[in-house]
C-alpha positions in Angstrom: -37.1 60.1 44.2 -37.0 58.4 40.8 -33.2 58.2 40.9 -33.2 56.5 44.3 -35.8 54.0 43.1 -33.8 53.1 40.0 -30.5 52.8 42.1 -32.2 50.6 44.7 -33.8 48.4 42.0 -30.4 48.1 40.2 -28.6 47.2 43.5 -31.4 44.6 44.3 -31.2 43.0 40.8 -27.3 42.8 41.1 -27.6 41.1 44.6 -30.1 38.6 43.3 -27.9 37.8 40.3 -24.8 37.4 42.4 -26.4 35.3 45.1 -28.2 33.1 42.5 -24.9 32.3 40.7 -23.1 31.0 43.7 -22.2 27.2 43.6 -24.6 26.4 40.8 -21.8 24.9 38.7 -22.6 21.4 37.6 -19.9 18.9 38.6 -19.1 16.7 35.6 -18.2 13.1 36.5 -14.8 12.1 35.3 -15.2 9.9 32.2 -12.8 7.1 31.5 -11.9 6.3 27.9 -9.9 3.5 26.4 -6.5 4.6 25.4 -3.7 3.3 23.3 0.0 4.1 23.8 1.5 5.0 20.4 5.3 4.5 20.0 7.3 5.7 17.0 9.1 3.1 15.0 10.5 2.7 11.5 8.2 0.5 9.3 8.4 -0.4 5.6 5.0 -1.0 4.0 5.0 -2.7 0.6 2.0 -3.0 -1.7 1.8 -3.9 -5.3 -0.4 -2.1 -7.8 -0.7 -2.4 -11.5 0.7 0.7 -13.1 1.6 2.5 -16.3 4.9 4.4 -16.4 5.1 7.4 -18.7 8.1 9.6 -19.2 8.5 13.2 -20.3 8.7 12.1 -23.9 6.3 9.3 -25.0 8.4 6.6 -26.5 6.9 3.2 -27.2 8.6 0.4 -25.4 7.4 -3.1 -26.4 8.2 -6.1 -24.2 9.8 -9.1 -25.7 8.2 -11.3 -23.1 5.2 -11.1 -20.8 5.2 -11.2 -17.0 5.1 -9.3 -13.8 7.8 -6.7 -13.2 9.6 -7.5 -10.0 12.1 -4.6 -10.1 12.5 -1.3 -12.0 16.2 -0.9 -12.8 16.2 2.7 -14.2 15.2 5.8 -12.4 12.6 8.2 -13.7 14.2 10.8 -16.0 17.4 8.7 -16.4 18.7 8.5 -19.9 18.9 4.9 -21.3 20.5 3.4 -24.4 19.4 0.7 -26.7 19.7 -2.8 -25.2 20.0 -1.5 -21.6 18.0 -3.4 -19.0 15.0 -1.4 -17.9 13.0 -3.9 -15.8 13.5 -7.3 -14.3 10.6 -9.6 -14.8 9.6 -12.3 -12.3 11.6 -15.4 -13.3 9.6 -18.1 -11.5 7.2 -18.9 -14.5 10.1 -19.0 -16.9 12.2 -21.3 -14.7 9.2 -23.6 -14.3 8.7 -23.7 -18.1 12.4 -24.4 -18.6 12.3 -27.3 -16.2 9.2 -28.7 -17.9 10.9 -28.5 -21.3 14.0 -30.3 -19.9 11.8 -33.0 -18.5 10.0 -33.4 -21.8 13.4 -33.7 -23.6 14.5 -36.4 -21.2 11.2 -38.3 -21.6 11.6 -38.1 -25.4 15.2 -39.4 -25.2 14.0 -42.3 -23.0 11.3 -43.0 -25.6 13.8 -43.1 -28.4 16.1 -45.3 -26.4 13.2 -47.7 -25.6 12.1 -47.7 -29.3 15.6 -48.4 -30.6 16.2 -51.3 -28.2 13.5 -53.2 -30.1 11.2 -53.8 -27.2 8.5 -51.7 -28.8 7.7 -52.3 -32.5 8.0 -49.3 -34.7 4.9 -48.4 -36.9 
């Protein structure tokens, strides 16, 4: 009698579980999200950063002038000789200083010319 009661209880529990699980799945609403289409393309990104360059051997290199490096002529690890160009420094400030110096020379020549013509008394 015990076996029949256990079997009947087991069958009843299984039926309850099976009928209770029917169609109880929650239907999730379809969510819409903003999307962005990504396409592949070649891009060149350039940024400038202050940097210190060190080689395998530490050799002191002293600049003859100051300025910003616009181009590195040598490659890392490349052997260099005395007098070889290593870096190209931005030329804009030096060209401006040269033009200013030329203008000062022309102004001085004009001053000498004016002074020698006699229109301005010499001290």
